[in-house]
N, C-alpha and C positions, 0 to 999 in steps of 0.2 A: 623637483628638478635637482640634479646633482649639485652639491656645493663644491665647486672646483677647487677652491682654496683648501677645504678640508681634505679632498682627495689628494692634493699635492702634499699636504702635511703628512698624511698617512703613508703615502708612497716613500717619502723621504725617511720616515721612521722605519718602515719595512726594510729599506735598504741600509739602515743604520748609518745614514749620512747626516751631516750637520747643515744647518742653515748657512754657515760660513762656506761650506763646500759648494752648495748650490749657488750662492752669491758669486763665488769665484768663477764657477763654470759659466754663469750667465753674464759675467762682467758687470756686476752691479753691487750695490751694498746690501748688507744684511737687513737693513731697514726696509729696503725695497722688497726683499723676499718675505719679510714678516707682513708687509702690507698686502702682498699678493695672497698669502695664506689666510688673511683675514677677510678676503672678499668672496662673494658668491660667484662672481664672474670676472674674467680678465680679458685683456686684449688678445685677439687670436694669434698675432705674431709672437707674443710672449708665450702663449700656451704652446705654440709649435716648438719654440726653443726649449721650453721645459720638458715637453714630450721627448724630444731628442736626447736631452741630457739625462733624463731619468729612464729612458728606454721604455716608456709606457705611452701608448696612444690614447691620450685623454679625449681626443676628438671622437674616436670610435665609441667610447663610453657615452659621450653626450649624444651621438647619433643614435645609439641603441635606445637611450631614454626618450628621444623624440619619436622614434619608431613605435615604442610602446604607447606613447600618448596618442599618436595618430591612429593606432589600431584600436583605440578606445579601451585599452587595458588599464589605463591610469588617467585620471582627470583631476 
């Protein structure tokens, strides 16, 4: 399964954005962002907010992963 924290970290780096920038956009602390990036999974409401801020639909990636598993391509 996709490690969503790692995906967020990679997208942040790809955009050359800082943890401080993301924390400000999410109206939270840097510590919260670091905790999010350390997790395999996060709250869907927070993932929606992060998706909007970063302009990347993490839900579609998770959905594609589930689809592959349901199709038996990955177990």
